[in-house]
C-alpha positions as CSV (number, residue, x, y, z in Angstrom):
1,G,11.4,-4.5,-35.2
2,G,10.8,-1.7,-37.4
3,M,7.9,-0.2,-40.0
4,A,7.3,0.8,-42.7
5,A,7.3,5.1,-43.3
6,A,4.0,6.6,-42.2
7,G,2.4,8.9,-45.2
8,A,3.4,10.8,-47.7
9,A,6.5,13.4,-47.3
10,T,9.0,14.9,-49.5
11,E,11.5,13.3,-47.7
12,S,11.0,9.5,-47.3
13,G,10.8,8.2,-43.5
14,T,10.4,5.0,-40.5
15,T,8.4,5.0,-37.4
16,A,8.8,3.5,-34.3
17,L,7.4,2.2,-31.4
18,L,7.9,2.0,-27.5
19,D,10.8,-0.1,-26.4
20,L,8.8,-2.0,-23.8
21,S,12.7,-3.8,-22.5
22,A,13.4,-0.5,-21.5
23,P,14.8,-0.8,-17.6
24,P,11.9,0.8,-15.1
25,R,12.1,4.5,-13.9
26,P,12.7,5.3,-10.1
27,A,9.5,6.9,-7.9
28,V,7.2,9.5,-10.0
29,V,7.1,12.8,-8.5
30,R,5.3,15.2,-11.5
31,L,3.1,15.1,-14.6
32,T,4.3,15.5,-18.6
33,E,2.2,17.3,-20.2
34,T,1.6,16.6,-24.1
35,H,4.9,17.9,-26.2
36,S,3.6,20.8,-28.3
37,F,6.7,20.8,-31.0
38,R,6.1,17.5,-32.4
39,W,7.7,18.4,-35.4
40,K,11.2,19.4,-32.7
41,P,11.3,16.5,-29.8
42,P,14.2,17.1,-27.2
43,V,16.2,14.3,-28.3
44,M,18.7,14.1,-25.6
45,A,21.2,10.8,-26.8
46,Y,21.9,7.8,-29.1
47,A,22.2,4.7,-28.1
48,R,22.6,1.1,-29.5
49,P,20.1,-1.7,-29.0
50,Q,20.7,-3.8,-26.2
51,G,23.1,-7.0,-27.3
52,G,25.6,-4.9,-29.5
53,G,25.0,-2.2,-32.2
54,G,26.5,-2.1,-35.5
55,D,28.2,-4.6,-37.2
56,A,29.0,-6.1,-34.1
57,A,25.3,-6.6,-33.8
58,A,24.9,-7.7,-37.4
59,N,27.7,-10.4,-37.2
60,S,26.5,-11.8,-33.6
61,G,22.9,-12.2,-35.1
62,A,21.6,-9.4,-33.2
63,P,17.8,-8.6,-35.5
64,T,18.5,-6.2,-37.8
65,L,15.9,-4.6,-40.5
66,H,16.8,-3.9,-44.2
67,G,20.5,-4.9,-43.2
68,K,20.6,-1.5,-41.1
69,P,21.7,-2.0,-37.8
70,G,18.8,-0.5,-35.1
71,I,19.9,2.7,-32.9
72,T,18.1,4.0,-29.9
73,V,17.3,7.7,-29.3
74,V,16.0,8.8,-26.2
75,V,13.9,12.1,-25.8
76,A,13.1,14.2,-22.7
77,P,11.7,13.0,-20.2
78,Q,13.9,10.4,-19.6
79,T,11.2,7.4,-18.8
80,K,10.4,4.4,-19.7
81,R,8.8,5.6,-22.8
82,A,11.0,8.2,-23.9
83,R,13.3,5.0,-25.3
84,I,12.3,4.7,-29.2
85,Q,14.7,2.1,-31.1
86,F,14.4,2.2,-35.2
87,D,15.1,-0.5,-37.3
88,R,14.3,-3.1,-36.0
89,P,12.2,-6.4,-36.4
90,A,8.7,-6.3,-35.0
91,T,8.1,-8.7,-31.9
92,E,5.4,-10.3,-30.3
93,A,4.4,-7.7,-27.9
94,D,4.4,-5.4,-30.8
95,S,1.3,-6.8,-31.9
96,L,-0.8,-5.5,-28.8
97,L,0.5,-1.8,-29.6
98,V,-0.6,-2.1,-33.1
99,A,-4.3,-1.6,-34.6
100,P,-4.7,-4.6,-37.4
101,P,-3.8,-3.1,-40.8
102,E,-7.4,-2.9,-42.3
103,T,-8.0,-0.3,-39.8
104,G,-5.4,1.9,-41.4
105,S,-4.6,3.5,-37.5
106,L,-2.6,2.9,-34.2
107,G,-4.7,0.8,-31.7
108,K,-5.8,2.8,-28.9
109,R,-2.8,1.5,-26.0
110,A,0.0,3.0,-28.9
111,S,-0.1,6.4,-27.9
112,V,4.1,7.3,-28.0
113,R,5.2,6.7,-31.7
114,M,8.2,8.4,-33.5
115,C,9.0,8.9,-37.3
116,K,12.1,9.6,-38.5
117,F,12.4,11.5,-42.4
118,E,16.0,11.4,-43.7
119,H,17.1,15.2,-44.8
120,T,17.5,15.4,-48.6
121,P,20.8,17.3,-49.4
122,G,19.6,20.8,-51.4
123,A,16.5,21.0,-50.0
124,Q,14.7,24.2,-48.9
125,F,11.3,23.0,-47.7
126,C,12.6,21.7,-44.1
127,K,14.6,24.8,-43.5
128,H,11.6,26.6,-41.2
129,L,9.7,23.7,-40.8
130,Y,11.5,20.7,-39.3
131,K,14.3,20.5,-36.9
132,H,17.5,18.6,-38.4
133,Y,19.1,16.1,-36.2
134,R,22.7,13.9,-37.0
135,L,23.0,11.0,-35.8
136,P,26.1,9.2,-34.9
137,D,26.6,7.8,-38.6
138,G,26.4,11.5,-39.9
139,S,23.5,11.8,-41.4
140,L,21.1,14.2,-41.5
141,V,17.1,13.7,-40.2
142,H,13.8,14.8,-39.2
143,Y,11.4,13.3,-36.4
144,Y,8.4,13.6,-35.8
145,H,7.5,13.2,-31.9
146,E,3.7,11.7,-30.8
147,D,3.0,11.7,-27.8
148,N,-0.4,11.6,-26.1
149,L,0.0,9.3,-22.4
150,H,0.2,11.9,-19.3
151,E,2.1,9.8,-16.7
152,L,4.2,10.7,-13.4
153,V,7.7,10.8,-13.8
154,P,10.7,11.7,-11.4
155,D,11.7,15.3,-12.1
156,S,15.0,17.2,-9.8
157,V,13.6,20.5,-10.8
158,V,11.5,22.3,-8.0
159,Q,8.0,24.0,-9.8
160,V,7.5,27.3,-8.1
161,P,4.1,27.6,-8.0
162,K,2.3,30.3,-9.5
163,P,1.4,33.0,-6.7
164,P,-2.1,33.2,-5.3
165,I,-4.5,36.3,-6.7
166,T,-7.5,34.9,-5.4
167,I,-9.1,33.4,-1.9
168,A,-9.8,30.1,-3.6
169,A,-6.8,29.9,-4.8
170,I,-5.7,29.7,-1.4
171,F,-8.5,27.0,-0.3
172,Q,-10.5,29.5,1.3
173,K,-14.0,30.8,1.4
174,A,-13.9,34.1,2.9
175,L,-11.0,36.4,4.3
176,P,-10.5,35.2,8.6
177,L,-12.2,36.9,11.0
178,P,-10.2,40.2,12.2
179,P,-8.9,39.3,16.0
180,S,-10.9,40.5,18.9
181,V,-9.9,43.9,20.4
182,L,-8.4,43.3,23.5
183,R,-10.4,45.6,26.0
184,M,-8.4,46.6,29.3
185,E,-10.9,47.3,32.1
186,P,-9.7,49.9,34.9
187,S,-8.4,47.0,36.9
188,D,-6.0,45.7,34.7
189,R,-4.3,49.3,33.7
190,P,-1.0,49.5,36.0
191,P,-1.3,52.4,38.6
192,P,0.4,55.7,37.7
193,L,3.9,56.3,38.9
194,Y,4.5,59.0,41.4
195,P,8.3,59.0,42.1
196,E,8.4,60.1,45.9
197,P,10.5,63.4,45.4
198,P,14.1,63.4,47.3
199,P,14.0,65.0,50.7
200,P,14.4,68.7,50.7
201,P,17.7,70.1,51.6
202,K,18.6,70.8,55.3
203,P,18.9,74.0,57.1
204,A,22.8,74.3,58.6
205,T,21.5,76.0,61.2
206,H,18.2,77.2,63.1
207,T,15.6,79.6,61.7
208,L,13.6,79.8,65.2
209,K,14.8,80.5,68.3
210,T,15.6,77.6,70.2
211,P,16.3,76.5,73.7
212,A,20.6,76.5,74.5
213,H,21.7,73.2,73.4
214,V,24.5,71.6,71.6
215,C,23.5,71.7,67.9
216,A,24.7,67.9,66.6
217,S,24.6,69.9,62.6
218,A,26.9,72.5,64.0
219,N,29.8,70.2,64.2
220,G,28.8,68.1,61.6
221,S,27.9,65.1,63.4
222,G,24.6,64.4,62.7
223,R,20.9,65.6,62.5
224,C,20.0,68.3,65.2
225,A,17.2,67.1,67.4
226,L,15.3,69.8,67.6
227,F,15.1,70.7,63.8
228,G,11.4,70.6,62.8
229,V,10.1,71.1,66.7
230,L,8.7,73.8,67.9
231,P,8.6,73.6,71.9
232,D,5.8,74.4,74.1
233,S,7.1,77.3,76.1
234,M,8.3,79.5,73.1
235,P,5.0,80.1,70.8
236,I,5.1,81.9,67.9
237,A,3.0,85.3,68.0
238,F,1.6,87.0,64.8
239,G,0.9,90.4,65.6
240,F,-1.0,93.0,62.7
241,T,-1.8,96.5,63.1
242,E,-5.9,97.5,62.6
243,D,-6.4,100.4,60.2
244,R,-8.8,102.7,61.7
245,S,-8.7,105.3,58.7
246,A,-10.5,103.5,56.5
247,P,-14.4,104.0,56.8
248,V,-16.5,101.3,57.7
249,S,-19.1,99.9,55.9
250,D,-23.1,100.2,55.9
251,D,-23.3,96.3,54.5
252,R,-23.7,95.2,58.6
253,S,-26.6,95.0,60.6
254,D,-27.7,95.3,63.7
255,T,-26.2,92.3,64.7
256,G,-22.8,92.5,63.5
257,E,-22.7,90.1,60.8
258,A,-21.9,91.0,57.3
259,A,-25.2,91.2,55.3
260,A,-25.6,88.2,52.4
261,G,-25.3,90.4,48.8
262,P,-25.8,88.8,45.4
263,P,-24.1,85.9,44.4
264,P,-21.2,87.3,42.2
265,F,-21.7,86.1,38.4
266,D,-20.3,82.8,37.1
267,P,-21.0,82.8,33.0
268,Y,-19.8,78.9,33.3
269,K,-23.4,78.5,35.4
270,S,-25.4,81.1,33.5
271,V,-27.3,80.2,30.5
272,F,-24.9,82.0,28.0
273,V,-22.4,78.8,28.8
274,A,-22.7,77.5,25.2
275,R,-21.2,81.0,23.9
276,A,-17.7,79.9,25.5
277,S,-17.4,76.9,23.0
278,E,-20.1,78.0,19.8
279,S,-18.7,81.4,19.4
280,A,-15.4,82.7,17.5
281,A,-13.1,83.8,20.2
282,R,-14.1,80.7,22.3
283,A,-15.2,83.1,25.2
284,F,-18.1,85.4,26.4
285,L,-16.8,88.7,24.7
286,D,-15.7,89.6,21.4
287,T,-11.8,89.5,22.1
288,K,-8.9,91.3,20.3
289,R,-7.8,88.2,19.0
290,V,-10.6,87.7,17.0
291,R,-10.5,91.2,16.0
292,D,-7.0,91.4,15.4
293,K,-7.3,88.6,13.4
294,A,-10.7,89.8,10.8
295,F,-8.5,93.4,10.6
296,R,-5.9,91.7,9.2
297,L,-7.5,90.0,6.8
298,D,-10.0,92.9,6.1
299,W,-6.7,95.0,5.5
300,S,-5.2,92.6,3.2
301,R,-8.5,92.6,0.9
302,A,-8.6,96.4,1.6
303,T,-5.4,96.8,-0.2
304,P,-5.9,95.1,-3.2
305,P,-3.7,96.0,-6.0
306,R,-5.6,98.5,-7.9
307,M,-5.3,101.0,-4.6
308,T,-1.5,99.8,-3.9
309,A,-1.2,100.9,-7.7
310,L,-3.4,104.2,-6.9
311,L,-0.8,104.8,-3.6
312,E,2.3,105.0,-5.6
313,K,1.2,106.9,-8.6
314,L,-0.2,109.5,-6.7
315,A,3.3,109.3,-4.5
316,R,5.6,109.2,-7.5
317,E,3.7,112.2,-8.8
318,G,4.8,114.2,-5.6
319,K,1.6,114.9,-4.6
320,F,2.1,113.3,-0.7
321,K,3.6,110.5,0.8
322,A,1.9,107.2,0.8
323,D,3.2,104.8,3.4
324,V,0.8,101.4,3.9
325,K,2.5,100.7,7.1
326,L,1.5,104.4,8.5
327,L,-1.8,104.0,7.1
328,R,-2.5,100.0,8.4
329,G,-1.6,101.2,12.5
330,L,-4.2,104.1,11.7
331,M,-6.6,101.8,10.7
332,H,-6.0,98.9,13.2
333,D,-5.9,102.0,15.9
334,A,-9.9,102.6,14.7
335,Y,-11.0,99.3,13.6
336,R,-13.6,98.3,16.4
337,M,-15.1,102.3,15.8
338,V,-15.0,101.2,11.8
339,C,-16.5,98.0,12.2
340,N,-19.0,99.4,14.8
341,V,-19.9,102.0,12.2
342,F,-20.4,99.3,9.2
343,D,-22.8,96.9,11.3
344,F,-25.0,100.0,12.7
345,Y,-25.4,101.2,9.1
346,A,-25.8,97.2,7.7
347,A,-28.8,96.3,10.4
348,T,-30.4,99.4,9.2
349,D,-30.3,98.5,5.7
350,S,-32.6,95.1,6.6
351,G,-34.4,93.2,4.5
352,I,-32.4,94.6,1.8
353,T,-29.3,93.2,2.1
354,P,-27.4,90.8,4.2
355,L,-26.2,91.4,7.2
356,H,-22.8,91.2,6.8
357,V,-22.7,93.6,3.9
358,M,-24.0,98.0,3.7
359,G,-26.4,98.4,1.1
360,Y,-26.1,101.6,-1.1
361,N,-29.0,103.6,0.8
362,A,-27.5,102.2,4.1
363,F,-24.3,103.8,2.6
364,N,-25.7,107.5,1.6
365,E,-27.2,108.0,5.5
366,C,-24.3,106.9,6.8
367,L,-22.6,109.6,4.6
368,D,-25.4,111.8,5.3
369,F,-24.7,111.0,9.4
370,L,-20.7,111.6,9.2
371,H,-21.0,114.5,7.1
372,I,-18.0,113.3,4.8
373,V,-20.1,114.6,1.4
374,D,-18.9,118.2,0.4
375,P,-21.0,120.0,-1.9
376,A,-19.0,122.9,-2.8
377,S,-16.2,120.7,-3.0
378,T,-14.6,119.8,-6.3
379,S,-13.5,116.1,-5.4
380,I,-15.9,114.9,-2.9
381,R,-19.2,115.7,-4.1
382,Q,-22.2,112.9,-4.4
383,E,-21.3,111.9,-7.8
384,H,-17.7,111.7,-6.7
385,V,-18.7,109.3,-4.3
386,D,-21.2,107.1,-6.5
387,L,-18.0,106.5,-8.3
388,M,-15.7,105.7,-5.5
389,Y,-18.8,102.9,-4.2
390,T,-19.1,101.8,-7.7
391,A,-14.5,101.7,-8.1
392,V,-14.6,99.3,-4.8
393,N,-17.3,96.6,-6.1
394,V,-15.1,96.3,-9.2
395,E,-13.7,92.8,-8.7
396,A,-10.1,91.9,-9.3
397,A,-9.0,89.7,-12.5
398,A,-9.7,86.0,-11.8
399,K,-6.8,84.6,-13.5
400,D,-4.2,87.1,-11.2
401,A,-6.0,86.2,-7.6
402,S,-5.7,83.3,-5.6
403,E,-8.0,80.4,-4.4
404,E,-9.2,82.4,-1.5
405,E,-9.4,85.7,-3.2
406,K,-11.5,83.4,-6.0
407,L,-14.1,82.2,-3.1
408,A,-14.3,85.5,-1.9
409,M,-15.1,87.1,-5.3
410,R,-17.9,84.5,-5.8
411,L,-19.4,84.8,-2.5
412,N,-19.3,89.1,-2.4
413,L,-22.2,90.7,-3.6
414,D,-21.5,93.0,-6.6
415,R,-23.9,95.7,-5.7
416,A,-23.1,96.4,-1.8
417,L,-20.3,97.2,0.6
418,T,-18.3,94.4,2.5
419,R,-16.7,95.5,5.3
420,Y,-13.0,95.1,3.7
421,E,-14.4,97.5,1.1
422,F,-16.0,100.2,3.3
423,M,-12.7,100.2,4.9
424,E,-11.0,100.8,1.6
425,L,-13.4,103.1,0.5
426,L,-12.8,105.1,3.9
427,M,-9.3,106.0,2.6
428,R,-10.2,106.9,-1.1
429,M,-13.0,109.3,0.6
430,A,-9.7,110.3,2.7
431,I,-8.2,111.4,-0.1
432,A,-10.4,112.7,-2.6
433,K,-11.4,115.1,0.8
434,Y,-8.6,116.3,2.2
435,M,-5.8,115.8,-0.6
436,K,-7.5,117.5,-3.7
437,Q,-8.9,120.5,-2.8
438,P,-9.0,123.0,-5.7
439,D,-7.3,125.5,-4.0
440,D,-4.0,122.9,-3.5
441,G,-1.3,125.5,-5.3
442,A,-1.4,129.3,-5.0
443,A,-3.9,129.4,-1.8
444,V,-1.9,126.8,-0.1
445,A,1.2,128.6,-0.2
446,A,-0.2,132.0,0.4
447,R,-1.2,130.0,3.6
448,K,1.7,129.2,4.5
449,R,3.2,132.5,3.9
450,G,0.7,134.3,6.2
451,T,-1.0,136.1,3.3
452,G,-4.0,135.9,1.5
453,K,-7.9,134.1,2.4
454,G,-7.8,132.2,5.8
455,A,-4.1,133.1,6.9
456,G,-3.5,132.5,10.4
457,R,-6.8,130.4,10.7
458,R,-6.0,127.3,13.0
459,P,-6.7,124.1,11.2
460,S,-9.9,122.8,12.3
461,I,-9.8,118.7,12.6
462,A,-12.2,118.2,10.5
463,G,-10.9,120.7,7.9
464,D,-9.2,120.9,4.9
465,A,-5.6,120.0,4.2
466,S,-4.8,123.1,2.6
467,A,-4.0,124.2,5.7
468,L,-1.6,121.3,6.5
469,T,2.2,121.7,6.7
470,E,2.5,118.1,5.3
471,E,0.1,116.8,2.8
472,T,0.4,112.7,3.7
473,T,-2.4,110.1,3.4
474,Y,-1.3,109.5,7.2
475,D,-2.9,113.0,7.9
476,A,-5.9,113.0,5.4
477,L,-7.3,109.3,7.0
478,R,-7.0,110.4,10.2
479,L,-8.7,113.9,9.6
480,L,-11.3,111.3,8.4
481,L,-11.1,109.2,11.0
482,E,-11.4,111.1,13.8
483,G,-13.1,114.2,12.7
484,C,-16.1,112.5,10.6
485,L,-16.4,109.3,12.4
486,R,-15.4,109.5,15.8
487,E,-17.2,112.9,16.5
488,N,-20.1,112.0,14.8
489,F,-20.5,108.6,16.1
490,A,-19.3,108.9,19.4
491,P,-22.7,109.5,21.2
492,L,-23.9,105.7,19.1
493,D,-20.8,104.2,19.4
494,A,-21.1,103.4,23.3
495,I,-24.9,102.5,22.4
496,V,-23.6,100.0,19.9
497,D,-20.7,98.4,21.1
498,S,-21.8,95.0,22.2
499,N,-19.2,94.3,24.8
500,K,-20.7,97.3,26.1
501,F,-24.3,95.6,26.8
502,R,-22.6,92.6,27.7
503,L,-20.5,93.7,30.5
504,E,-22.8,96.3,31.8
505,R,-26.2,94.6,31.5
506,L,-26.5,91.1,30.5
507,Y,-24.0,89.2,32.3
508,T,-25.4,89.1,35.8
509,T,-26.7,86.6,37.9
510,A,-30.5,88.0,37.4
511,V,-30.6,88.1,34.7
512,S,-29.7,84.7,34.2
513,E,-31.9,83.2,36.6
514,A,-34.8,85.2,34.8
515,F,-34.4,83.2,31.7
516,R,-33.7,80.1,33.3
517,P,-37.4,78.6,34.0
518,H,-38.1,79.4,30.6
519,I,-34.9,78.0,28.8
520,P,-37.1,74.5,27.7
521,L,-39.5,76.3,26.1
522,L,-37.4,79.4,24.6
523,E,-35.6,76.5,23.2
524,V,-38.9,74.8,21.0
525,I,-39.8,78.1,19.7
526,F,-36.0,78.7,18.5
527,D,-36.5,75.8,17.1
528,S,-39.7,76.1,15.5
529,F,-38.9,79.8,13.5
530,A,-35.0,78.2,13.1
531,S,-34.2,76.4,9.8
532,H,-31.2,74.6,9.5
533,K,-29.0,76.0,7.3
534,Q,-26.1,75.2,5.0
535,G,-22.5,75.3,5.9
536,V,-23.2,74.9,9.9
537,K,-24.1,72.2,11.9
538,Q,-26.0,73.6,14.6
539,Q,-29.6,75.1,14.6
540,R,-29.4,78.9,13.5
541,M,-31.7,81.4,13.3
542,S,-31.7,84.0,9.9
543,E,-33.0,87.8,10.1
544,A,-35.6,87.2,8.5
545,E,-36.9,84.5,11.1
546,W,-36.4,86.6,13.9
547,M,-38.6,89.3,12.4
548,Q,-41.5,86.7,11.6
549,L,-41.1,85.4,15.8
550,C,-41.0,89.3,16.7
551,S,-44.0,90.0,14.4
552,R,-46.0,87.1,15.9
553,A,-44.5,87.1,19.2
554,G,-45.5,91.1,19.8
555,M,-42.1,92.2,20.2
556,L,-42.9,95.3,17.7
557,S,-44.4,98.5,18.7
558,E,-44.8,102.0,17.9
559,G,-41.8,102.5,20.0
560,V,-39.8,99.6,18.8
561,T,-39.7,99.0,15.2
562,R,-37.9,96.6,12.3
563,K,-35.1,99.1,13.0
564,E,-34.9,98.3,16.3
565,A,-35.8,94.6,16.0
566,A,-32.6,94.6,13.6
567,L,-30.4,96.2,15.5
568,A,-30.5,93.7,18.7
569,F,-30.3,91.0,16.1
570,S,-26.9,92.2,14.5
571,A,-25.5,93.1,18.1
572,A,-26.4,89.9,19.4
573,R,-23.8,87.8,16.9
574,M,-20.5,86.7,18.2
575,K,-17.8,88.2,15.7
576,V,-16.8,86.5,13.0
577,V,-13.2,86.0,11.3
578,D,-14.0,85.7,8.0
579,D,-17.9,87.2,7.5
580,V,-17.4,86.8,3.4
581,K,-16.0,83.0,3.3
582,H,-18.6,82.1,6.7
583,A,-21.7,84.6,5.4
584,T,-24.0,82.3,7.1
585,A,-22.5,82.3,10.6
586,A,-21.9,85.9,10.1
587,T,-26.0,86.6,9.1
588,T,-27.1,84.1,11.4
589,I,-27.5,83.7,15.5
590,T,-27.5,81.0,17.9
591,F,-29.5,79.7,20.5
592,T,-27.6,82.0,23.0
593,D,-27.3,84.8,20.6
594,F,-31.1,84.2,20.4
595,L,-31.6,85.4,24.4
596,E,-28.9,87.8,24.4
597,A,-31.5,89.5,21.2
598,I,-34.8,88.8,23.6
599,A,-32.8,90.8,26.0
600,R,-31.9,93.8,23.7
601,M,-35.3,93.7,22.5
602,A,-36.4,94.1,26.5
603,D,-34.1,97.0,27.0
604,F,-35.4,98.9,23.5
605,A,-39.0,98.9,24.8
606,N,-41.6,99.7,27.2
607,P,-42.6,97.1,29.4
608,P,-44.9,98.4,32.7
609,T,-43.3,98.1,35.9
610,L,-44.8,96.0,38.3
611,E,-46.7,99.0,39.8
612,E,-48.1,99.7,36.7
613,M,-49.6,96.6,36.6
614,R,-50.9,95.9,40.0
615,A,-52.3,99.6,39.4
616,A,-54.2,98.1,36.4
617,N,-55.6,94.7,38.0
618,C,-53.2,93.0,35.3
619,K,-51.4,89.1,36.2
620,N,-48.5,89.7,33.5
621,A,-47.3,92.3,30.6
622,W,-49.9,90.4,28.0
623,E,-52.8,90.7,30.1
624,F,-51.5,94.8,30.7
625,A,-50.9,95.1,26.9
626,R,-53.9,93.9,26.1
627,A,-55.9,96.1,28.2
628,E,-53.4,99.3,27.0
629,A,-54.7,98.2,23.2
630,A,-58.4,98.3,24.3
631,G,-57.9,102.0,25.0
632,G,-58.6,101.3,28.8
633,L,-55.0,102.4,30.2
634,E,-53.1,105.6,29.3
635,R,-49.2,105.7,29.9
636,A,-47.1,108.2,28.9
637,R,-43.5,106.7,27.6
638,R,-40.8,106.7,30.0
639,A,-37.5,108.6,28.7
640,S,-35.6,105.4,29.1
641,G,-37.7,103.9,26.5
642,D,-36.0,104.7,23.5
643,W,-33.2,103.2,22.2
644,N,-30.1,105.7,22.5
645,V,-31.0,106.4,25.8
646,P,-29.9,104.5,28.6
647,S,-31.7,101.9,30.6
648,T,-32.3,102.6,34.6
649,R,-34.5,99.9,35.1
650,P,-32.7,96.5,36.1
651,L,-33.1,94.1,32.6
652,E,-34.1,91.0,34.6
653,E,-37.1,93.1,35.1
654,R,-37.6,93.8,31.9
655,V,-36.9,90.4,30.3
656,A,-39.4,88.8,32.7
657,R,-42.0,91.4,31.3
658,Q,-40.8,90.7,27.3
659,L,-40.6,86.7,27.9
660,E,-44.4,87.4,29.3
661,L,-45.2,89.4,26.1
662,M,-43.9,86.6,23.8
663,F,-45.3,83.7,25.4
664,G,-49.0,85.3,25.5
665,N,-49.0,86.4,22.0
666,L,-47.7,83.0,20.9
667,A,-50.4,81.2,22.9
668,P,-53.5,79.9,20.7
669,P,-56.2,82.4,22.4
670,Q,-58.1,80.2,23.8
671,A,-55.2,79.4,26.2
672,D,-55.8,82.6,28.0
673,G,-51.8,83.6,27.4
674,K,-50.5,80.5,28.5
675,L,-48.3,78.6,25.9
676,T,-47.1,75.3,26.5
677,I,-44.1,73.2,24.8
678,N,-46.6,70.6,22.6
679,E,-48.2,74.3,21.4
680,A,-44.8,76.0,20.7
681,R,-43.4,73.2,18.5
682,H,-46.3,73.6,15.8
683,L,-45.8,77.7,16.0
684,G,-43.4,77.7,12.6
685,R,-45.6,75.0,10.5
686,K,-48.6,77.2,11.5
687,A,-46.6,80.8,10.3
688,G,-44.9,79.0,7.3
689,R,-40.8,79.5,8.1
690,A,-39.0,82.3,6.9
691,R,-36.5,81.3,4.5
């Protein structure tokens, strides 16, 4: 049956309940949810009540309410409770769904209901609130649909689930374990395939002499049976002629057997083998490849825009021809000597500036030794050189520099010369010394005509540039390098050259064997005094730590001062390409370099000979040094004891005496000159590490 309108509204309406007489639906497949748009129910269709509808139903006795024919509204989804009938009399089944009138509300089972309100023509209140529905008879109505039931209903539309974003969404507690790694045994690997090479081509004729026969290869009938066979009756004879013009060697004993000489030196079996992997050259010497790489880097930094602008300015003024390529080639030829000069004087300034830079005092000492400054000149006096020294230390503008140049600026000291700044300063001094003399004008013309002061005089290689027929930067730099550097530094260049000492003195089997028994103890001593340096992986020793060790080990004396110790430390280093960016590697030494530094100190020193120790009744060099310090021995210093005089004694003998002196001075007083590994571990702790 029908129900009265529920609640007050601006438009009248009626309420319909669930139609329990609707036919059942097929099997359920999904769960419906409560419709959130109660004022806008999804009406799908209208149907007449069962048994007919309209006037036909009324005339046939079908139950109606208020004389109006009943109408059934079908809402989505199409389930049994989705068919709601209006304007029908109440039945006995409806009493189960409706609460008693005194409660004023529906019962618990009446969870589905629908109200219908007729639209009032001209009403604007419902325009944006309710949805308008047109009935089959043409009238407009509004619905209010309340559905609080949840049921499984059939649905042919496949609902795609949301993609899982958590582990719990796929019903797992954690990620699965990775698959086990398949480890193949050597027996599981297939053997390498070595294809059999094709047979060599068969000759068509015999090369060796053979007996007379019918050759099958000659007539093409097959392979001759004598190919590869040498008959015993025809042996091969090898003849030789003895050269009796060569002198007979004296390396033969009375029995005629060759005397056994010293085994050849194999660096890969020596104590210096680590140098092949830890040096920049990956070799046992400073190679040309590393030196060329260092030169390219130094030249790019030694010709900054300010230097290039200076050369171009002088060229525009017509004073001389500036060819940067020629200057580069000239400096490249003299680069090894320039590096030796720089390293030598940078080492003499030790304790004040790092080894990769040259301080002001060392630079002035270099100028005096090379005779570059001329007090009578108007362009190369000391005050002029000081201005150049300051100019090359001025860094370029940071905004115009690359990232690599900015890093070099941060690492470069402002009051000291790096290697590339020293090269730039050499070019500036060459221009000032040979291209800006006060008599560049009329005096030059007079000398070229053969009149005036100095006419007819052949120019000296170290003289001024006024006697040159062509005034070029190339000639000026050549005069400075050859006349000042090479002539004055030549005696020291052969001594300072690191590779020369290594080839002639250090790299021998005897020197390696002199170090080998003491390598474990020397490693502990090295680790006790050295410390870990930032930016490098392996343990390295700084110059301050080396000086501390030399002082503690008694390697410094009246003849071997801190200057010789600094030179030994500097020369023992392997060359580094970029000594500014890799300043730590350029100013420290590895353990292999440490061995070379000890050998160089032994070459500088004047250790006692075996005859002197036997005469003094001393077992080792440490006891001899104690007896000499006590005043019981008088011994003249040998001429080869000076560092700039070539040594004549074998280096292995000097190294053995130097190690005896080191171990004796580092040993505790009660140890009688014998140092153990346990005592060596505490040497750096007792003296305090030098940073």
